[in-house]
VMD Tcl script that draws the C-alpha trace (Angstrom):
set ca {
  {-4.15 84.41 33.41}
  {-6.32 81.40 34.03}
  {-9.52 82.06 35.81}
  {-9.66 79.40 38.53}
  {-12.94 80.62 39.82}
  {-15.53 77.94 39.67}
  {-12.94 75.19 38.97}
  {-13.49 72.02 40.91}
  {-10.83 69.34 41.00}
  {-12.05 65.78 40.34}
  {-12.74 63.89 43.45}
  {-10.54 60.89 44.05}
  {-12.22 57.54 43.36}
  {-13.66 55.89 46.35}
  {-12.86 52.30 47.29}
  {-16.19 51.09 45.96}
  {-15.61 52.77 42.59}
  {-12.12 51.26 42.28}
  {-13.42 47.79 43.06}
  {-16.20 48.14 40.50}
  {-13.75 49.27 37.83}
  {-11.35 46.41 38.59}
  {-14.18 43.89 38.56}
  {-15.38 45.17 35.19}
  {-11.90 44.91 33.68}
  {-11.44 41.43 35.17}
  {-14.74 40.28 33.66}
  {-13.66 41.56 30.26}
  {-10.57 39.37 30.47}
  {-12.33 36.36 32.00}
  {-14.97 36.12 29.30}
  {-12.27 35.11 26.78}
  {-10.97 32.26 28.92}
  {-13.62 29.69 27.85}
  {-13.09 30.61 24.22}
  {-9.33 30.26 24.54}
  {-9.64 26.97 26.41}
  {-12.04 25.66 23.79}
  {-9.70 26.66 20.98}
  {-6.79 24.93 22.70}
  {-8.85 21.78 23.30}
  {-10.02 21.75 19.68}
  {-6.47 22.18 18.40}
  {-5.19 19.39 20.63}
  {-7.98 17.11 19.45}
  {-7.12 17.78 15.82}
  {-3.42 17.19 16.50}
  {-4.18 13.95 18.34}
  {-6.28 12.78 15.42}
  {-3.47 13.57 13.00}
  {-0.99 11.65 15.16}
  {-3.30 8.62 15.38}
  {-3.92 8.62 11.62}
  {-0.23 9.07 10.84}
  {0.64 6.15 13.11}
  {-2.01 3.99 11.43}
  {-0.50 4.76 8.03}
  {2.97 4.06 9.43}
  {1.81 0.68 10.76}
  {0.30 -0.20 7.39}
  {3.50 0.67 5.56}
  {5.62 -1.31 8.03}
  {3.37 -4.36 7.78}
  {3.30 -4.11 4.00}
  {7.10 -4.05 3.91}
  {7.28 -7.02 6.28}
  {4.88 -9.04 4.14}
  {6.87 -8.28 0.99}
  {10.01 -9.67 2.62}
  {8.22 -12.66 4.09}
  {6.74 -13.44 0.68}
  {10.24 -13.35 -0.82}
  {11.45 -15.77 1.86}
  {8.50 -18.09 1.26}
  {9.19 -17.98 -2.47}
  {12.77 -19.16 -1.87}
  {11.39 -22.09 0.11}
  {8.81 -22.84 -2.57}
  {11.50 -22.74 -5.26}
  {13.48 -25.32 -3.30}
  {10.46 -27.59 -2.99}
  {9.79 -27.40 -6.71}
  {13.45 -28.07 -7.52}
  {13.63 -31.10 -5.24}
  {10.41 -32.44 -6.72}
  {11.88 -32.05 -10.21}
  {15.11 -33.77 -9.13}
  {13.18 -36.77 -7.89}
  {11.09 -36.86 -11.05}
  {14.25 -36.73 -13.18}
  {16.55 -39.04 -11.21}
  {14.49 -40.83 -8.60}
  {13.83 -43.91 -10.68}
  {16.79 -44.06 -13.06}
  {19.03 -46.14 -10.80}
  {21.53 -43.32 -10.21}
  {21.16 -42.44 -6.52}
  {24.58 -40.77 -6.40}
  {23.54 -38.30 -9.06}
  {20.30 -37.57 -7.23}
  {22.17 -37.22 -3.96}
  {24.63 -34.70 -5.39}
  {21.88 -32.66 -7.01}
  {19.82 -32.54 -3.82}
  {22.78 -31.47 -1.71}
  {23.59 -28.74 -4.21}
  {20.00 -27.54 -4.16}
  {20.08 -27.44 -0.37}
  {23.28 -25.40 -0.31}
  {21.85 -22.87 -2.75}
  {18.57 -22.72 -0.85}
  {20.36 -22.16 2.45}
  {22.02 -19.05 1.01}
  {18.81 -17.76 -0.55}
  {16.73 -18.34 2.58}
  {19.40 -16.80 4.80}
  {19.48 -13.70 2.58}
  {15.69 -13.44 2.72}
  {15.80 -13.82 6.50}
  {18.37 -11.05 6.75}
  {16.03 -8.77 4.81}
  {13.24 -9.56 7.27}
  {15.56 -8.95 10.23}
  {16.85 -5.64 8.84}
  {13.38 -4.14 8.37}
  {12.98 -1.03 10.57}
  {10.04 -1.41 12.97}
  {9.00 1.30 15.44}
  {9.66 0.22 19.01}
  {6.03 0.81 20.01}
  {4.71 -1.37 17.16}
  {5.18 -4.45 19.31}
  {2.59 -6.52 17.44}
  {4.49 -6.16 14.17}
  {7.75 -6.94 15.96}
  {6.26 -10.14 17.41}
  {5.15 -11.21 13.92}
  {8.61 -10.50 12.56}
  {10.30 -12.52 15.31}
  {7.88 -15.42 14.84}
  {8.68 -15.55 11.15}
  {12.42 -15.33 11.78}
  {12.09 -18.47 13.91}
  {10.58 -20.21 10.88}
  {13.24 -18.86 8.53}
  {16.02 -19.95 10.90}
  {14.49 -23.43 11.14}
  {14.65 -23.65 7.36}
  {18.27 -22.51 7.32}
  {19.20 -25.23 9.79}
  {17.27 -27.76 7.75}
  {19.06 -26.77 4.55}
  {22.45 -26.84 6.28}
  {21.82 -30.44 7.30}
  {20.48 -31.37 3.86}
  {23.53 -29.89 2.14}
  {25.65 -32.36 4.12}
  {23.29 -35.32 3.83}
  {20.58 -35.51 1.19}
  {18.78 -38.12 3.26}
  {17.66 -35.18 5.42}
  {15.08 -34.47 2.73}
  {13.39 -37.74 3.67}
  {13.29 -36.99 7.39}
  {10.36 -35.33 9.19}
  {10.97 -31.65 9.91}
  {8.74 -30.83 12.90}
  {10.52 -27.58 13.78}
  {10.06 -26.21 10.26}
  {6.36 -26.96 10.38}
  {5.73 -25.90 13.96}
  {7.41 -22.51 13.56}
  {5.23 -21.88 10.52}
  {2.06 -22.73 12.44}
  {3.21 -20.60 15.39}
  {3.69 -17.54 13.15}
  {0.11 -17.49 11.88}
  {-1.62 -15.90 14.88}
  {1.00 -13.13 15.41}
  {0.66 -12.16 11.75}
  {-3.10 -11.81 11.91}
  {-2.79 -9.81 15.13}
  {-0.26 -7.50 13.49}
  {-2.60 -6.42 10.68}
  {-3.37 -2.75 11.42}
  {-6.84 -1.31 11.84}
  {-7.79 0.23 9.51}
  {-6.22 -2.14 6.98}
  {-5.41 0.35 4.23}
  {-3.62 -1.97 1.79}
  {-5.49 -5.28 1.99}
  {-2.83 -6.75 4.25}
  {-5.17 -9.27 5.85}
  {-5.74 -10.89 2.46}
  {-1.99 -11.20 1.93}
  {-1.56 -12.82 5.34}
  {-4.37 -15.22 4.45}
  {-2.57 -16.18 1.23}
  {0.61 -16.99 3.12}
  {-1.19 -19.20 5.62}
  {-4.04 -20.33 3.35}
  {-3.07 -23.97 2.90}
  {-0.65 -25.39 5.42}
  {-0.39 -28.54 3.34}
  {1.32 -26.52 0.63}
  {3.66 -24.98 3.18}
  {4.87 -28.24 4.72}
  {8.57 -28.97 4.70}
  {10.12 -30.29 1.51}
  {11.17 -33.39 3.43}
  {7.56 -34.52 3.62}
  {6.95 -33.47 0.02}
  {9.90 -35.53 -1.17}
  {8.82 -38.49 0.95}
  {5.62 -38.71 -1.07}
  {7.58 -38.45 -4.32}
  {9.88 -41.24 -3.21}
  {6.93 -43.59 -2.91}
  {5.49 -42.32 -6.16}
  {8.68 -42.88 -8.17}
  {9.79 -45.92 -6.14}
  {13.23 -44.43 -5.67}
  {15.70 -46.42 -3.64}
  {16.58 -43.45 -1.44}
  {19.47 -41.04 -1.11}
  {23.04 -41.65 -0.05}
  {23.91 -40.39 3.39}
  {26.57 -38.14 1.91}
}
mol new
graphics top color blue
foreach p $ca { graphics top sphere $p radius 0.5 }
foreach p [lrange $ca 0 end-1] q [lrange $ca 1 end] { graphics top cylinder $p $q radius 0.2 }
display resetview
């Protein structure tokens, strides 16, 4: 038998005691809020930095790929210029204009295919939709490539086109320079600015082959090309 004598039941908590207890527990929870908020902010900052760096690398890779394809296109144009120069050196003064005409038209037809293929490679390059500066550079160069294709199409029909001024070929090249410099990412991880500078270093070397051949005509005193 339990001796209940002297037993005193605990008194129920008063309103003041309950409020104090609740406030203490609330403070315990609230003191972690700044730490949690700080941890979240720090994590978000790190993630944002990773995203920015990843996008910078992505831009560098895209621009590098674009320059590789542009360089291939420019090489096709340079090959054509060298071939036409050689044709004039070989046949420009030998009194066989028909032979020169046929060779030039054949060179133009081959160059049109090569330049079109290089342009297709430039056009097919994947570029992120938010990399608008790289896209503008790509489109500016495609205008130049297309101008060359049209030029070669005309020259394949009439070799005398090599002797004509080609303002659209030249102007589209000049117009592409600024968009390319603007498209170089910051930071420039792969020396892309130097490669852009090489492409646009000497506009005299990049002029249309029509003007190049015009100088050779005077040099070799050729009689000209047949109209085809």
